[in-house]
N, C-alpha and C positions, 0 to 999 in steps of 0.2 A: 427884785421880786418882793410886794409887800404880802405878807401874810396877816392873818389873824388866827389866834392861837386862845384857846380855854383850857389853862394849865389845871391840873390837879397834883398838889404836893402830898408827898409821905405817901405814895401808890408801893406797893410791891415789887412791881416790878413796870420799868421805864417801856411806854408804847407811842406809837404814835398811829393816829386815826382821822383819815381825812371826812368830813362832816359837811365838806360846799365846795364849792372852786377855788374859794384861796380862805378856806376856814379848817385849821385843823383842830383835835381835841387830844392834848400830851398829857401823858400820866409822867409822871417823875419822881422818882427815887432820892427825893433829897428832901428835908423838911424848909418850908419858905424860912426859916429864920437866918441871920447874918448873911442872906444874901446868894445861898448857898443852892437853892431850887432854881434859882435863876441861870447861876452857873453852870447847874447841870441840865438845864432847858438849852442852853446854846450847843451843849456839848450833844444833846440827844437829836437835837435840830439839823447839826452840822452833819453828823453822821447819817441823817434820813434824806438829806439833800446831795452827800458825797463832796462836801467843800469843805476847804479848811473851818475852823472855830471864828478864825478873825475876820470872815467873809458875814457872818451872823450877827446881829445888831438888835438889842431891844429898841423900839423906836417911842414907843408908847405903855403905858400901863406897868410900869416898873413893880408898883407893889401892889397890883393889883392882879386878879385872875383871870384878865381876859387884856391881852396883850396884843400890841400891834409889832410883829418881827418881820426887819428887811435882811434879805439873803442876797446876797451879791453872784 
């Protein structure tokens, strides 16, 4: 499954909000430097969909706030 994600880094608490059919807004409690926000994003998405972290991939937008994520 492919989803579109709008990421908010440095949030006080992590959260996931569905804002469209395949679009989510994810607040990440990690800074965007050194890939920490992307790593935390993968953890949050994996937890939300109840899949292992190894099944979540960032397909596009690695350095952008708008990302396309694949969840197996």
